C-alpha positions as CSV (number, residue, x, y, z in Angstrom):
1,M,-65.4,-30.7,7.4
2,S,-66.5,-31.2,3.8
3,D,-65.2,-34.0,1.6
4,G,-63.6,-31.5,-0.8
5,S,-61.5,-29.8,1.8
6,R,-60.5,-33.2,3.3
7,S,-59.5,-34.3,-0.2
8,S,-57.4,-31.2,-0.8
9,G,-55.6,-31.6,2.5
10,V,-54.8,-35.3,1.7
11,D,-53.5,-34.2,-1.7
12,A,-51.3,-31.5,-0.2
13,L,-50.0,-34.1,2.4
14,F,-49.1,-36.8,-0.1
15,S,-48.4,-34.7,-3.2
16,P,-46.0,-32.0,-1.8
17,K,-44.4,-29.3,-3.8
18,L,-41.0,-29.7,-5.3
19,F,-39.5,-27.8,-2.4
20,A,-41.2,-30.2,0.2
21,K,-39.9,-33.2,-1.7
22,S,-36.5,-31.8,-2.0
23,L,-36.6,-30.9,1.7
24,M,-37.5,-34.5,2.7
25,V,-34.8,-35.9,0.5
26,A,-32.3,-33.4,1.9
27,I,-33.3,-34.2,5.5
28,F,-32.9,-37.9,4.9
29,I,-29.6,-37.4,3.2
30,L,-28.3,-35.2,6.0
31,L,-29.5,-37.7,8.6
32,L,-27.8,-40.6,6.8
33,E,-24.7,-38.7,6.1
34,S,-24.5,-37.4,9.6
35,L,-24.8,-40.9,11.0
36,F,-22.1,-42.1,8.6
37,F,-19.9,-39.2,9.4
38,A,-20.3,-39.5,13.1
39,W,-19.5,-43.2,13.0
40,Q,-16.5,-42.5,10.8
41,I,-15.3,-39.9,13.3
42,Y,-15.7,-42.4,16.1
43,L,-13.7,-45.0,14.2
44,V,-11.0,-42.5,13.4
45,K,-10.8,-41.4,17.0
46,E,-10.6,-45.0,18.2
47,A,-7.8,-45.6,15.7
48,E,-6.0,-42.5,16.8
49,A,-6.4,-43.5,20.5
50,E,-5.1,-47.0,19.7
51,A,-2.2,-45.6,17.8
52,K,-1.4,-43.3,20.7
53,R,-1.6,-46.3,23.1
54,Q,0.7,-48.3,20.8
55,E,3.1,-45.4,20.8
56,R,3.1,-45.2,24.6
57,V,3.7,-48.9,24.9
58,R,6.7,-48.6,22.6
59,N,8.0,-45.7,24.6
60,I,7.5,-47.7,27.9
61,I,9.4,-50.7,26.4
62,V,12.2,-48.5,25.2
63,G,12.4,-46.7,28.5
64,A,12.5,-49.9,30.5
65,H,15.3,-51.3,28.3
66,S,17.2,-48.1,28.6
67,L,16.6,-48.2,32.4
68,M,18.2,-51.7,32.6
69,Q,21.1,-50.6,30.4
70,N,21.8,-47.5,32.5
71,L,21.5,-49.5,35.8
72,Y,24.0,-52.0,34.4
73,A,26.2,-49.2,33.2
74,A,26.1,-47.5,36.7
75,G,27.0,-50.8,38.5
76,D,29.6,-51.8,35.9
77,G,31.2,-48.3,35.9
78,V,31.6,-48.2,39.7
79,A,32.9,-51.8,39.8
80,K,35.6,-51.1,37.1
81,Y,36.4,-47.8,38.8
82,G,37.1,-49.7,42.0
83,I,39.5,-51.9,40.1
84,K,41.1,-49.6,37.6
85,H,40.5,-46.2,39.1
86,Q,40.0,-44.7,35.7
87,A,38.1,-41.4,35.2
88,I,36.3,-42.8,32.1
89,E,34.6,-45.5,34.3
90,L,33.6,-42.9,36.8
91,A,32.1,-40.8,34.0
92,R,30.1,-43.8,32.9
93,Y,28.7,-44.1,36.4
94,E,27.9,-40.4,36.7
95,E,26.2,-40.3,33.2
96,A,24.1,-43.4,34.0
97,K,23.3,-42.0,37.5
98,G,22.0,-38.8,35.9
99,K,19.8,-40.6,33.3
100,I,18.1,-43.1,35.6
101,P,15.8,-40.5,37.4
102,Q,14.9,-39.1,34.0
103,L,14.0,-42.5,32.6
104,L,12.0,-43.4,35.7
105,A,10.0,-40.1,35.5
106,A,9.5,-40.6,31.7
107,V,8.1,-44.1,32.1
108,K,5.9,-43.1,35.0
109,A,4.5,-40.2,33.0
110,V,3.1,-42.5,30.2
111,L,1.7,-45.1,32.7
112,V,-1.2,-42.8,33.7
113,D,-3.8,-45.0,32.0
114,Q,-2.2,-48.3,33.1
115,P,-2.8,-48.5,36.9
116,K,-1.7,-52.2,37.2
117,Q,1.5,-51.5,35.3
118,A,2.0,-48.4,37.4
119,V,1.9,-50.4,40.6
120,L,4.5,-52.8,39.3
121,F,6.7,-50.0,38.1
122,N,6.6,-48.3,41.5
123,E,8.1,-51.5,43.0
124,I,10.7,-51.5,40.2
125,E,11.5,-47.8,41.0
126,M,11.9,-48.6,44.7
127,Q,14.4,-51.5,43.8
128,V,16.2,-49.2,41.3
129,N,16.6,-46.5,43.9
130,K,17.8,-49.0,46.5
131,G,20.3,-50.4,44.1
132,M,21.6,-46.9,43.2
133,E,22.0,-46.2,46.9
134,R,24.1,-49.2,47.4
135,I,26.2,-48.4,44.3
136,A,26.6,-44.9,45.6
137,E,27.8,-46.3,49.0
138,Y,30.3,-48.5,47.2
139,R,31.5,-45.5,45.2
140,K,32.2,-43.5,48.4
141,I,34.1,-46.5,49.9
142,I,36.4,-46.7,46.8
143,D,37.5,-43.1,47.4
144,V,38.1,-43.6,51.1
145,E,39.5,-47.2,51.5
146,E,42.7,-48.7,50.2
147,P,42.3,-50.6,47.0
148,E,42.5,-54.1,48.6
149,A,40.0,-53.2,51.3
150,A,37.8,-51.5,48.7
151,A,37.9,-54.6,46.5
152,K,36.9,-56.8,49.5
153,I,34.1,-54.5,50.4
154,G,33.1,-54.5,46.7
155,L,32.7,-58.3,46.7
156,E,30.5,-58.0,49.8
157,H,28.4,-55.4,48.1
158,Q,28.2,-57.4,44.9
159,A,26.9,-60.4,46.9
160,R,24.2,-58.1,48.5
161,M,23.4,-56.6,45.1
162,Q,23.0,-60.0,43.5
163,G,19.7,-60.7,45.1
164,L,18.4,-57.2,44.5
165,L,19.4,-57.3,40.9
166,E,17.8,-60.7,40.3
167,G,14.5,-59.4,41.8
168,L,14.7,-56.2,39.7
169,V,15.4,-58.1,36.5
170,K,12.5,-60.4,37.2
171,D,10.2,-57.5,37.8
172,L,11.5,-55.7,34.7
173,M,11.0,-58.8,32.6
174,E,7.5,-59.2,33.9
175,F,6.8,-55.5,33.2
176,L,8.2,-55.8,29.7
177,E,6.1,-59.0,29.0
178,Q,2.9,-57.2,30.0
179,E,3.8,-54.2,27.8
180,K,4.6,-56.5,24.9
181,A,1.3,-58.2,25.4
182,L,-0.4,-54.8,25.1
183,E,1.6,-54.1,22.0
184,S,0.7,-57.5,20.4
185,R,-3.0,-56.8,21.0
186,S,-3.1,-53.7,18.8
187,P,-3.2,-55.4,15.4
188,A,-6.3,-57.3,16.4
189,V,-7.9,-54.1,17.5
190,L,-6.9,-52.3,14.3
191,K,-8.3,-55.2,12.3
192,A,-11.6,-54.9,14.1
193,R,-11.7,-51.2,13.3
194,R,-11.0,-51.9,9.6
195,D,-13.8,-54.4,9.5
196,E,-16.1,-51.9,11.1
197,S,-15.0,-49.2,8.6
198,R,-15.5,-51.6,5.7
199,L,-19.0,-52.4,6.9
200,L,-19.7,-48.7,7.3
201,L,-18.6,-48.0,3.8
202,F,-20.8,-50.7,2.3
203,S,-23.7,-49.4,4.3
204,G,-23.1,-45.8,3.1
205,L,-22.9,-47.2,-0.5
206,A,-26.2,-48.9,-0.1
207,G,-27.8,-45.8,1.4
208,N,-26.5,-43.6,-1.5
209,I,-27.9,-46.1,-4.0
210,L,-31.3,-45.8,-2.3
211,L,-31.0,-42.0,-2.3
212,A,-30.2,-42.1,-6.0
213,L,-33.3,-44.2,-6.8
214,L,-35.4,-41.8,-4.7
215,V,-34.1,-38.8,-6.6
216,V,-34.7,-40.5,-9.9
217,Y,-38.3,-41.2,-8.8
218,L,-38.8,-37.6,-7.8
219,F,-37.4,-36.1,-11.0
220,T,-39.3,-38.3,-13.5
221,G,-42.3,-37.4,-15.6
222,N,-43.5,-33.8,-15.4
223,I,-40.5,-32.5,-13.4
224,S,-38.0,-33.8,-16.0
225,N,-39.9,-32.2,-18.9
226,R,-40.2,-28.9,-17.1
227,L,-36.5,-29.0,-16.3
228,K,-35.7,-29.6,-20.0
229,L,-37.7,-26.5,-20.8
230,L,-35.8,-24.6,-18.1
231,V,-32.5,-25.7,-19.6
232,E,-33.6,-24.6,-23.1
233,N,-34.6,-21.2,-21.7
234,S,-31.1,-20.9,-20.1
235,E,-29.5,-21.6,-23.4
236,L,-31.7,-19.0,-25.1
237,L,-30.8,-16.5,-22.4
238,Q,-27.1,-17.3,-22.9
239,D,-27.4,-16.7,-26.6
240,G,-29.4,-13.5,-26.2
241,H,-32.6,-14.8,-27.8
242,A,-36.2,-14.5,-26.6
243,L,-37.3,-17.1,-24.1
244,N,-40.2,-19.5,-24.3
245,T,-43.5,-18.5,-22.9
246,L,-43.9,-18.6,-19.1
247,M,-44.6,-22.0,-17.5
248,E,-47.9,-22.6,-15.9
249,G,-48.1,-23.5,-12.2
250,R,-46.9,-22.1,-8.9
251,D,-44.2,-24.6,-8.0
252,E,-40.5,-23.9,-7.6
253,I,-39.7,-24.7,-11.3
254,A,-42.3,-22.3,-12.5
255,E,-41.0,-19.6,-10.1
256,L,-37.5,-20.3,-11.4
257,D,-38.7,-19.9,-14.9
258,Q,-40.4,-16.6,-14.0
259,G,-37.2,-15.4,-12.4
260,M,-35.3,-16.3,-15.6
261,H,-37.7,-14.2,-17.6
262,E,-37.2,-11.3,-15.2
263,M,-33.4,-11.8,-15.4
264,A,-33.6,-11.8,-19.2
265,E,-35.5,-8.5,-19.1
266,S,-33.0,-7.1,-16.6
267,L,-30.0,-8.2,-18.7
268,R,-31.5,-6.6,-21.8
269,Y,-31.9,-3.4,-19.9
270,E,-28.4,-3.5,-18.4
271,E,-27.0,-4.4,-21.8
272,R,-28.7,-1.3,-23.3
273,M,-27.4,0.8,-20.4
274,V,-23.8,-0.6,-20.9
275,R,-24.0,0.2,-24.6
276,E,-25.2,3.7,-23.9
277,A,-22.5,4.2,-21.2
278,E,-19.9,2.9,-23.7
279,E,-21.1,5.3,-26.3
280,E,-21.0,8.2,-23.9
281,F,-17.5,7.2,-22.7
282,R,-16.4,7.0,-26.3
283,T,-17.9,10.4,-27.1
284,I,-16.1,11.9,-24.1
285,I,-12.8,10.3,-25.2
286,E,-13.3,11.5,-28.7
287,Q,-14.0,15.0,-27.6
288,L,-11.3,15.4,-25.0
289,P,-9.0,18.4,-25.6
290,V,-5.9,16.2,-25.5
291,G,-4.8,13.5,-27.8
292,L,-5.0,9.9,-26.6
293,L,-3.3,7.0,-28.3
294,I,-3.0,3.4,-27.2
295,I,0.3,1.9,-28.3
296,S,1.1,-1.9,-28.3
297,A,4.4,-2.9,-26.8
298,A,4.9,-6.4,-28.1
299,G,8.7,-6.0,-28.0
300,G,11.4,-3.7,-29.4
301,K,11.1,-0.2,-30.9
302,S,9.7,-1.7,-34.1
303,A,6.7,-3.1,-32.2
304,Y,5.4,0.3,-31.0
305,V,2.3,0.3,-33.1
306,I,-0.7,2.6,-32.6
307,D,-3.8,0.6,-31.8
308,Y,-6.2,3.5,-31.1
309,A,-6.2,7.2,-31.6
310,N,-9.0,9.6,-30.6
311,E,-10.2,12.5,-32.8
312,Q,-8.0,15.1,-31.1
313,A,-4.9,13.0,-31.7
314,E,-5.9,12.8,-35.4
315,Y,-6.4,16.6,-35.4
316,I,-3.0,17.2,-33.7
317,F,-1.1,15.2,-36.3
318,D,-3.1,16.9,-39.1
319,V,-4.9,13.8,-40.4
320,Q,-7.3,14.9,-43.1
321,G,-10.8,15.9,-42.3
322,E,-12.3,13.2,-44.5
323,F,-10.6,10.5,-42.4
324,I,-11.9,12.1,-39.2
325,A,-15.4,11.8,-40.5
326,K,-15.1,8.3,-41.8
327,R,-12.5,6.9,-39.3
328,N,-10.8,4.9,-42.0
329,K,-8.0,2.9,-40.4
330,E,-6.0,2.7,-43.6
331,N,-5.4,6.4,-43.8
332,G,-5.3,7.4,-40.1
333,L,-2.9,6.9,-37.2
334,V,-4.1,3.4,-36.3
335,G,-1.6,0.7,-37.4
336,K,1.2,3.2,-37.9
337,Q,4.6,3.1,-36.1
338,F,4.4,5.6,-33.2
339,L,8.1,6.6,-33.6
340,E,7.5,7.7,-37.2
341,L,5.5,10.6,-35.9
342,F,8.6,12.3,-34.3
343,T,11.6,14.0,-35.7
344,E,14.8,12.1,-36.0
345,E,16.6,14.0,-33.2
346,N,13.7,13.1,-30.8
347,V,13.4,9.4,-31.7
348,G,16.5,8.6,-29.7
349,A,15.0,10.2,-26.6
350,L,11.9,8.0,-26.7
351,D,12.8,5.5,-24.1
352,F,9.4,4.1,-23.1
353,S,10.4,2.6,-19.8
354,E,12.0,5.9,-18.8
355,L,9.3,8.1,-20.1
356,S,6.5,6.2,-18.3
357,R,8.2,7.2,-15.0
358,K,8.2,10.9,-15.8
359,E,5.3,13.3,-15.8
360,R,5.7,14.8,-19.3
361,V,8.4,15.6,-21.8
362,L,8.6,18.2,-24.6
363,L,9.3,16.8,-28.1
364,K,9.2,17.7,-31.7
365,A,6.8,15.8,-34.0
366,K,5.8,15.8,-37.7
367,T,2.3,16.2,-39.0
368,M,0.8,13.8,-41.6
369,G,-0.8,16.6,-43.7
370,E,0.6,18.1,-46.9
371,P,2.8,19.9,-46.5
372,A,4.2,18.3,-43.3
373,R,4.8,20.7,-40.4
374,T,6.9,20.4,-37.3
375,I,5.0,20.9,-34.1
376,S,5.9,20.9,-30.4
377,L,4.2,18.3,-28.2
378,E,4.0,17.5,-24.5
379,L,4.0,13.7,-24.3
380,G,3.1,11.6,-21.3
381,L,3.1,7.8,-21.1
382,V,1.3,5.4,-18.8
383,S,2.1,1.7,-18.9
384,L,-0.9,-0.6,-18.7
385,K,-2.2,-4.1,-19.6
386,I,-5.0,-4.7,-22.1
387,R,-6.1,-8.3,-22.5
388,E,-2.8,-9.5,-21.0
389,R,-0.9,-7.3,-23.5
390,D,1.7,-4.8,-22.5
391,C,0.6,-1.4,-23.8
392,Y,1.1,2.3,-23.3
393,L,-1.4,5.1,-23.1
394,A,0.1,8.2,-24.7
395,I,-1.3,11.6,-23.7
396,V,-0.4,14.2,-26.4
397,V,-0.9,17.9,-26.1
398,D,0.0,20.3,-28.9
399,V,1.9,23.1,-27.2
400,S,3.1,24.8,-30.3
401,E,1.0,27.9,-29.6
402,R,2.3,28.0,-26.0
403,I,5.9,27.7,-27.2
404,D,5.2,30.6,-29.6
405,L,3.7,32.6,-26.8
406,E,6.7,32.0,-24.6
407,N,9.0,33.0,-27.4
408,M,6.9,36.2,-27.9
409,K,7.1,36.8,-24.1
410,K,10.8,36.5,-24.2
411,A,10.9,38.9,-27.1
412,F,8.6,41.3,-25.2
413,V,10.8,41.0,-22.1
414,A,13.9,41.8,-24.2
415,M,12.1,44.7,-25.7
416,V,11.0,46.0,-22.3
417,S,14.5,45.7,-21.0
418,H,16.3,47.4,-23.9
419,D,13.6,49.6,-25.6
420,L,11.7,50.8,-22.6
421,R,13.8,50.7,-19.5
422,T,16.7,52.6,-21.1
423,P,14.6,55.6,-22.3
424,L,12.8,55.7,-18.9
425,T,16.2,55.9,-17.2
426,S,17.0,58.9,-19.4
427,V,13.7,60.5,-18.6
428,V,14.2,60.0,-14.9
429,G,17.6,61.6,-15.2
430,F,16.1,64.6,-17.1
431,L,13.4,65.0,-14.5
432,Q,15.9,64.9,-11.7
433,L,18.0,67.6,-13.3
434,L,15.1,69.8,-14.2
435,P,14.4,71.2,-10.7
436,A,18.1,71.9,-10.2
437,G,17.9,74.5,-13.0
438,V,20.3,72.8,-15.3
439,Y,18.1,73.6,-18.2
440,G,17.2,77.1,-16.9
441,P,14.9,78.5,-14.3
442,V,11.5,76.7,-14.0
443,E,8.3,77.5,-12.1
444,E,7.4,75.8,-8.8
445,R,4.4,74.2,-10.5
446,V,6.7,72.6,-13.1
447,V,9.0,71.4,-10.3
448,S,6.1,69.7,-8.6
449,E,4.9,68.1,-11.8
450,A,8.5,66.9,-12.5
451,K,8.7,65.2,-9.1
452,R,5.4,63.6,-9.6
453,S,6.4,62.3,-13.1
454,E,9.7,61.1,-11.6
455,A,7.9,59.1,-9.0
456,K,5.7,57.5,-11.7
457,A,8.7,56.8,-13.9
458,D,10.5,55.2,-10.9
459,L,7.4,53.1,-10.2
460,L,7.3,52.0,-13.9
461,I,11.1,51.2,-13.8
462,G,10.6,49.2,-10.6
463,L,7.7,47.3,-12.3
464,I,10.0,46.6,-15.3
465,N,12.8,45.4,-13.0
466,D,10.4,43.1,-11.1
467,L,9.2,41.7,-14.4
468,L,12.7,41.0,-15.6
469,D,13.7,39.4,-12.3
470,L,10.6,37.3,-12.2
471,E,11.2,36.0,-15.7
472,K,14.8,35.3,-14.9
473,L,13.7,33.3,-11.9
474,K,11.2,31.3,-13.9
475,A,13.9,30.5,-16.5
476,G,16.5,29.7,-13.9
477,H,18.8,32.5,-15.1
478,L,18.8,34.8,-12.1
479,E,22.2,34.7,-10.4
480,M,22.1,33.6,-6.8
481,H,25.2,33.7,-4.5
482,R,24.2,31.5,-1.6
483,A,26.2,31.8,1.6
484,E,25.6,32.1,5.4
485,V,23.7,35.3,5.9
486,S,23.0,37.3,9.1
487,L,19.3,38.0,9.4
488,E,20.1,41.0,11.6
489,D,22.2,42.6,8.8
490,C,19.5,41.9,6.2
491,L,16.7,43.4,8.3
492,D,18.9,46.4,9.2
493,N,19.4,47.0,5.5
494,V,15.7,46.7,4.8
495,I,14.9,49.2,7.5
496,D,17.6,51.6,6.2
497,N,16.3,51.3,2.6
498,L,12.7,52.1,3.8
499,S,13.6,55.0,6.1
500,E,12.4,57.7,3.7
501,L,9.1,55.8,3.1
502,C,8.7,55.3,6.9
503,E,9.3,59.0,7.5
504,E,6.8,59.9,4.8
505,R,4.2,57.5,6.1
506,K,5.0,58.3,9.8
507,V,5.6,54.6,10.5
508,N,8.1,53.2,13.1
509,I,9.6,49.8,12.5
510,V,10.5,48.1,15.8
511,F,13.3,45.5,15.6
512,E,15.4,44.5,18.6
513,G,18.0,42.5,16.6
514,C,18.8,38.8,16.5
515,R,21.7,36.3,16.1
516,A,20.0,34.0,13.6
517,T,21.7,33.1,10.4
518,V,20.4,31.4,7.2
519,I,21.8,30.1,4.0
520,G,20.8,32.3,1.0
521,D,21.7,35.2,-1.2
522,S,22.0,38.3,1.0
523,D,21.0,40.9,-1.7
524,R,18.0,38.9,-2.9
525,L,16.8,38.3,0.7
526,V,17.0,42.1,1.3
527,Q,15.1,42.7,-1.9
528,A,12.3,40.2,-1.0
529,L,12.0,41.2,2.7
530,G,12.1,44.9,1.6
531,K,9.1,44.5,-0.7
532,L,7.1,42.7,2.1
533,V,8.0,45.2,4.8
534,G,7.4,48.1,2.4
535,C,3.9,46.8,1.7
536,F,3.1,46.8,5.4
537,V,4.6,50.3,5.8
538,R,2.3,51.6,3.1
539,L,-0.8,49.9,4.5
540,V,-0.4,50.6,8.3
541,K,-2.3,53.5,9.8
542,H,-1.3,53.5,13.5
543,G,2.4,54.1,13.0
544,Q,4.2,50.9,14.2
545,I,5.3,47.6,12.7
546,T,7.2,44.9,14.7
547,L,9.8,42.6,13.3
548,L,10.5,39.4,15.3
549,V,13.0,36.7,14.5
550,Q,12.4,33.2,16.1
551,Q,15.0,30.4,16.1
552,G,14.1,26.8,16.8
553,A,13.9,23.8,14.5
554,A,13.6,26.4,11.8
555,V,14.3,30.2,11.6
556,S,11.3,32.4,11.0
557,V,10.7,36.1,10.6
558,R,7.4,37.5,11.8
559,L,6.1,40.9,10.6
560,L,3.3,42.2,12.9
561,A,1.0,45.1,12.4
562,P,-1.5,46.0,15.3
563,E,-4.5,46.4,13.0
564,K,-6.5,44.8,10.2
565,L,-4.7,45.9,7.0
566,F,-7.0,44.2,4.5
567,P,-9.9,41.7,4.4
568,P,-9.1,38.0,5.2
569,S,-10.2,37.1,1.7
570,I,-7.1,38.8,0.3
571,C,-4.7,36.4,2.1
572,D,-5.0,33.7,-0.6
573,L,-4.4,36.3,-3.3
574,F,-1.8,38.4,-1.5
575,F,1.2,37.1,-3.5
576,E,-0.6,37.0,-6.9
577,P,0.7,39.3,-9.7
578,F,-1.2,42.6,-10.1
579,Q,-3.5,41.9,-7.2
580,K,-5.4,44.9,-5.7
581,I,-4.5,44.7,-2.0
582,D,-6.4,47.7,-0.6
583,E,-9.2,49.9,-1.8
584,H,-7.2,53.1,-1.8
585,K,-4.4,51.6,-3.9
586,V,-1.8,52.7,-1.3
587,V,0.1,49.5,-2.5
588,P,0.0,49.8,-6.3
589,P,-0.9,46.5,-8.1
590,G,2.2,45.0,-9.6
591,L,4.7,42.1,-9.4
592,G,6.5,43.1,-6.2
593,L,4.8,40.7,-3.8
594,A,4.9,37.8,-6.4
595,L,8.6,38.5,-6.9
596,A,9.2,38.6,-3.2
597,R,7.6,35.1,-2.7
598,A,9.6,33.7,-5.7
599,L,12.8,35.1,-4.3
600,L,12.1,33.6,-0.9
601,E,11.3,30.2,-2.4
602,A,14.6,30.4,-4.4
603,N,16.3,30.9,-1.0
604,S,14.5,27.8,0.6
605,A,11.9,30.0,2.4
606,S,8.2,30.3,2.4
607,A,5.8,33.2,3.2
608,V,2.2,33.2,4.5
609,V,0.0,36.1,5.6
610,R,-2.8,36.0,8.2
611,V,-5.4,38.5,9.2
612,D,-7.7,38.7,12.3
613,R,-9.9,41.4,13.8
614,S,-7.1,43.4,15.4
615,A,-3.8,42.4,13.8
616,T,-2.1,41.3,10.6
617,E,0.8,38.9,10.5
618,L,3.2,37.9,7.8
619,L,5.4,34.9,8.5
620,V,8.5,34.0,6.6
621,Q,10.0,30.6,7.5
622,F,13.4,29.3,6.3
623,N,13.6,25.6,5.8
């Protein structure tokens, strides 16, 4: 081995990198702290064990004293009972008799780790049991013998008990003296433990001082200067400034400095991405088709101030275009009272706590332009917290055009009802009278055309009636007379009403009757079910439709056709207005199926249609 390689190996061994130095210090600290901690745990456990022994000794002493008291109480109770024959003395005896075995067992249980004391206590237990046997014998004699004889026998028992009690008292006193000796030893043991703990703490302090000196030695000189540079770089990073040039070297501090430079570059990139995302989000908010306002809620109606408004909100309230371009807070919505934007009759309805629990409400508002206009708004409120402040997010949609359209639709419906249906009714009446020759003889060709025109006029009148009924349903103005309805009667009426159509289409409706009843409007149910069954009659080709009524947890009506009447893709569109059901337009597009579903829903029922390869089913279920 060359001298150069040997020298580099020695340098690496005695001049370790910062990581190696730190590792050695850490190992030494962990070793010292582990020894300190282990010794501390040992002392704590010893103290706990000594405390438990002390507690057991106290319990033993208390149990022994209680044993002597109860033994005395048993003997005294029987003796006084023999003299006075009072129940209270007998109760004293019985109570002491019951406690003595428990006390013996309790004291023996805590003498497990004191074998010498346990042997002595076993002798005490034998003497106690023997004494209790003699007391029990005397107790029996009292109940059997005459008082004088019992008293005489009692004196004899007392003489025999005297020696037994003297020995028992002697053993108990010896037992108590030994336990008290154990109890008096505890302070000395605890003092020794405290001295050991004090020594351990001083040793730990000395070790920590040595460790501190070692750490100071490791972090002097070059390491300290490099760390100062690292701290300076961290401050520059915190302030967002450019960092100092990279440190030279390959130790841990240099690696940390390199990581800090990489972090600074990453933070600059993330900051740029956050700014771009914020700008994109702001652009999205500004370009939303609904108005958004953030309203502060510091307290009271006077504190509902607009803190933010997007461009659409400014547009809705007719803020001038110059403001929208400049976003000048002084002339816009920001800073204004939110309630000032609404008409006086609507201000009282603006209960923020109540509105935040609703989806949306329709209100009248005033624009800020000249001249001011009254507009219709849908307002939704969401409560939220921004920087610990209670705020509301107001979602504003201008529905003035929609309201105008609804008014126009109402006017159109009124026009259709009065200006179209009435003349059509007259036309149908004329076409019905024409073939009868009321207006003179007509040719067969004219009669045929008149019937065709009558059918088309009836179809148009039916469409108008469906339109009117559907609009009444949506507005909640359609009269409904809900009562208990027999489904059998409803379906019989449906079949009767469709008899001419069934004869024309050569279709047979199979219905075996039922006993089910539902709650609803009988006429409207016949109307709805008639439109559904009539649709199947027009579509079916094989001449039979089956009606089944099932009654369980809910009542349902199943309409079955033994063929595929239309593609499965039509199922989702079956009840949509003016939907083309079949290619041949056997069922003319209109509002009949949509009205049927709406009428069923108004009678707490739902309808669904299914198609497979060989059958078509329509299920109406009453809830």
